[in-house]
Every structure is written in C-alpha cells, then in structure tokens.
C-alpha positions in Angstrom: 18.6 17.5 75.0 19.8 20.0 72.3 18.5 20.8 68.9 19.8 19.9 65.4 19.1 20.9 61.8 17.8 18.0 59.8 17.0 19.6 56.4 20.3 18.8 54.7 20.8 15.3 56.1 21.0 12.7 53.3 19.7 9.8 55.5 15.9 9.6 56.3 15.1 12.3 58.8 13.8 9.8 61.4 17.0 7.8 61.3 19.2 10.8 61.9 16.9 12.0 64.6 17.1 8.5 66.2 20.9 8.9 66.4 20.7 12.4 67.9 18.2 11.3 70.5 20.2 8.2 71.2 23.3 10.3 72.0 21.2 12.5 74.3 20.0 9.4 76.2 23.6 8.5 76.9 24.6 11.9 78.1 21.5 13.8 79.5 19.2 11.2 80.8 19.1 8.4 83.4 17.4 5.0 83.5 13.7 5.5 84.2 13.6 9.2 83.4 10.5 10.4 81.4 11.1 12.1 78.1 9.3 15.3 77.2 6.0 14.7 75.3 5.9 14.3 71.6 4.6 17.8 70.8 7.6 19.4 72.7 10.1 17.1 71.2 8.8 17.6 67.6 8.9 21.4 68.1 12.4 21.2 69.6 13.8 19.3 66.6 11.7 21.1 64.0 10.2 17.8 62.6 6.7 16.5 62.1 5.3 14.3 64.9 5.2 11.4 62.4 8.9 11.6 61.9 9.5 11.8 65.7 7.3 8.8 66.3 9.4 6.8 63.7 12.6 7.7 65.6 11.1 6.8 69.0 9.7 3.5 67.6 13.2 2.5 66.4 14.7 3.4 69.8 12.0 1.3 71.5 12.8 -1.7 69.2 16.5 -1.3 70.0 15.7 -1.4 73.7 16.7 2.2 74.4 13.2 3.4 75.3 10.1 2.0 76.9 6.5 3.2 76.4 4.5 2.6 79.6 0.8 3.2 79.7 -0.2 6.0 82.0 3.5 7.0 82.4 4.9 8.0 79.0 8.2 7.3 77.3 11.0 6.4 79.7 14.7 5.6 79.3 15.0 1.8 79.4 17.5 -0.1 81.6 20.2 -2.2 79.9 18.8 -5.2 78.0 18.7 -8.4 80.1 20.6 -11.3 78.6 18.5 -14.4 78.0 20.7 -17.6 77.9 19.2 -19.8 75.1 22.0 -22.3 75.1 21.6 -25.8 76.5 24.6 -25.5 78.8 22.2 -25.0 81.8 21.1 -28.2 83.5 18.4 -27.5 86.1 14.7 -27.9 86.5 12.4 -24.8 86.7 12.2 -23.8 90.4 15.9 -24.6 91.2 17.9 -22.2 93.4 19.2 -20.2 90.4 15.8 -19.8 88.8 14.9 -16.2 88.3 11.2 -16.7 87.8 8.3 -15.9 90.2 5.3 -18.1 90.2 1.9 -16.5 90.7 -0.7 -19.2 89.6 -1.2 -22.8 88.8 -4.3 -24.6 87.3 -5.2 -27.8 85.6 -5.8 -27.1 81.9 -5.5 -28.7 78.5 -2.3 -27.5 76.9 -2.0 -26.1 73.3 -1.8 -28.8 70.7 1.9 -28.2 70.0 2.7 -28.6 73.6 0.6 -31.8 74.0 2.5 -33.3 71.1 5.8 -32.6 72.8 4.6 -34.1 76.0 2.9 -37.0 74.2 -0.2 -36.5 76.3 -3.6 -37.8 75.2 -6.1 -35.5 73.5 -7.9 -33.2 76.0 -5.6 -34.5 78.8 -5.1 -31.7 81.3 -1.6 -30.8 82.7 -0.5 -28.6 85.5 -0.1 -25.2 84.0 2.0 -22.7 85.9 2.1 -19.0 85.2 5.4 -17.3 86.1 7.0 -13.8 85.7 10.5 -12.7 85.3 11.3 -9.1 86.6 14.2 -6.8 86.0 14.7 -3.4 87.5 11.2 -3.6 89.0 9.5 -4.2 85.6 8.2 -7.5 84.2 10.3 -8.6 81.2 9.0 -12.1 80.5 5.9 -14.2 81.1 6.1 -18.0 81.2 3.8 -20.9 81.0 5.2 -24.2 82.4 3.3 -27.4 81.4 3.8 -30.5 83.6 1.7 -33.6 83.0 0.5 -35.5 86.1 2.7 -38.5 85.1 5.8 -36.4 85.8 4.7 -35.5 89.4 2.7 -38.7 90.5 3.2 -37.9 94.2 1.4 -34.6 94.0 -2.0 -34.5 95.6 -4.8 -31.9 95.8 -4.4 -31.8 99.5 -0.7 -30.9 99.2 -1.4 -28.2 96.6 -4.9 -26.9 96.6 -4.6 -24.0 94.2 -2.6 -21.0 93.0 0.9 -20.2 94.2 0.8 -23.1 96.7 0.1 -25.6 93.9 2.8 -24.0 91.8 5.4 -24.4 94.5 4.3 -28.0 95.1 4.7 -28.9 91.4 8.1 -27.3 91.2 9.2 -29.2 94.3 8.1 -32.5 92.8 10.0 -31.8 89.6 13.2 -31.5 91.6 12.8 -35.2 92.6 13.2 -36.3 89.0 16.6 -36.9 87.3 17.1 -34.4 84.6 18.6 -36.0 81.5 18.8 -32.8 79.5 16.9 -30.1 77.8 16.6 -28.2 74.4 15.4 -24.8 73.4 14.0 -23.1 70.4 13.6 -19.4 69.8 11.0 -17.6 67.6 10.1 -14.0 67.0 6.4 -13.5 67.7 3.6 -11.1 68.7 2.4 -10.7 72.3 -1.0 -12.4 73.0 -3.5 -10.5 75.0 -2.7 -12.3 78.3 1.0 -12.0 77.9 0.8 -8.4 76.9 -1.3 -7.6 80.0 1.3 -9.2 82.3 4.2 -7.5 80.5 2.6 -4.1 80.4 2.6 -4.1 76.6 0.1 -3.7 73.9 -1.2 -6.9 72.2 0.8 -7.6 69.1 4.0 -6.0 70.4 7.2 -7.9 69.3 8.3 -10.6 71.6 10.8 -13.5 71.7 9.2 -16.9 72.4 11.6 -19.4 73.9 10.3 -23.0 74.0 12.2 -25.4 76.4 11.7 -29.1 76.7 13.0 -30.9 79.8 13.8 -34.6 79.5 13.7 -37.3 82.2 13.8 -41.1 81.9 13.7 -41.0 78.1 10.7 -38.7 77.7 9.7 -35.1 77.8 8.7 -34.4 81.4 7.9 -30.7 81.2 7.7 -27.9 78.6 7.9 -24.1 79.1 6.8 -21.3 76.8 8.5 -18.1 77.8 7.5 -14.8 76.2 10.3 -12.2 76.5 9.8 -8.5 75.7 11.9 -8.0 72.5 12.6 -4.3 73.5 14.3 -5.2 76.8 16.0 -8.6 76.2 18.8 -9.9 74.1 19.8 -13.5 73.4 23.1 -15.1 74.6 24.3 -18.5 73.7 26.6 -19.7 76.5 30.0 -21.2 76.0 29.2 -23.3 72.9 28.2 -20.4 70.7 25.9 -22.8 68.7 22.6 -21.6 67.3 19.9 -23.9 66.0 18.5 -22.6 62.8 15.3 -23.8 61.2 14.8 -23.1 57.5 11.8 -24.4 55.6 11.6 -27.5 57.7 15.4 -28.1 57.6 17.5 -27.7 60.7 21.2 -27.0 60.8 23.8 -25.7 63.3 25.7 -22.5 63.0 28.5 -21.2 65.2 
C-alpha cells in the first residue's frame, strides 16, 4: 500500500483517503487479509487517526472491510446477494434453503409478529433461531415464528428441544401447501443477541427482512432475518419491483 499527499485535495481528506485505500484493496490485498494497525496507516498517509477512522468506517459501510473483534480490520469478501423479491416459492427448510438451524423453543413472539400470525395475546409459537454463513463468517441471523396451528402433528416426543425440534418444525411446514409469500425490508440497528451471533457490535447497521408465508388463506409462518449491512446487498429477482412505504402509503416502483 503506497503513500499519497492529501494536503491539496479539494474533497474531504477522509473521502480521498477512502478512494486511495480502496484502490489498494483491489491491487495489493486478498480477501481475509489483515490491514496494518491504525497507527501505522495514519503515519503512512500522513493523516490524523480520526481522518483514517472516517475512511475505514466508510469502507466498512460499503462492504469493503470488516472489523472483527480480536482480529482487526480485514478485507471483506464480495457482498452476498439477498433476494428480496417474491419470485421464490418455497418454505423455510427446503432443499435450496441456505440457513442453518441451531435452536428452537416455545416463546411468545413480538407483538408485531403476533398480529401478522393472528395469534392470541401471550400465545406461544415455535421460535427457531437460524444462521446464514458466507465464506466461513455469519452474515445473517433469523428468527422463524411458527404457531402450533400450522404444525398440528408436531409432538414433544418427536421434537424434544433445540436442533431436533427445529428440524421437526421445518419438516412439518413442508407438508403444507404454500399459497405465496411477501417480504418487507427495513434498515435497522443490530440488537444485542443478533450482534453477538453476527460478530458485530450492538447498534451496527443491519438490513431486516420480514417474510410472511401464506397457506390456506392465512399467515402460517413469519421470519425476521437480520443481515449485516456491510456484507450483503439486495437483489429483486426478475420482476424488478420494489415495495416502497412512505408515511403509511405504499406504492410500487420498478
């Protein structure tokens, strides 16, 4: 990584520095490689550490860098595409599902999820915790909420706890006819449990994808998937349609 003079640059110093470091990432570094520490980088470019941090933060937001606790700042792999169109037509747990289940418990869902599922107040649902991994690193954490009415054949004997119960719930979902699904995307901040699973700090920017699955005229399951905003990008399938919500009004854009 070379040096550059920043004194006469008309743009903000951190922005120009970001461009210089970005070019070096393309030519001098490989995915997963650890960058020199901030002190050495600031000295090399002749900038204050505050300026350097601004540049690194921008590169992190753009998905070029990852800051990993106990490791340092590394070169990020290419961003993973997240299909948020409704062209897919499969239950969670299907053959093409990229998620890994690691827990399942009975719990009362958040109020917004309960309204989507039309469950009674304080009614528990099966709550599955799942992870999505890319290049050996977790990029998304998901909660899947399934009311007991959607999987009536499931018994405690068949699914005592944890991963075994998660697999049993997913297996029972496959027995239902899937009428369709819809998705909504929001920019949010990582909650403590999601941040821990994604190796991020609480409050880090994330993309929250809410998916409703319909069967027999009702919502049979809901997922809340939290994607790392620094490693994921949204794709919209063949339709190119984007659902936009603006002050309570919804419209389609293409």
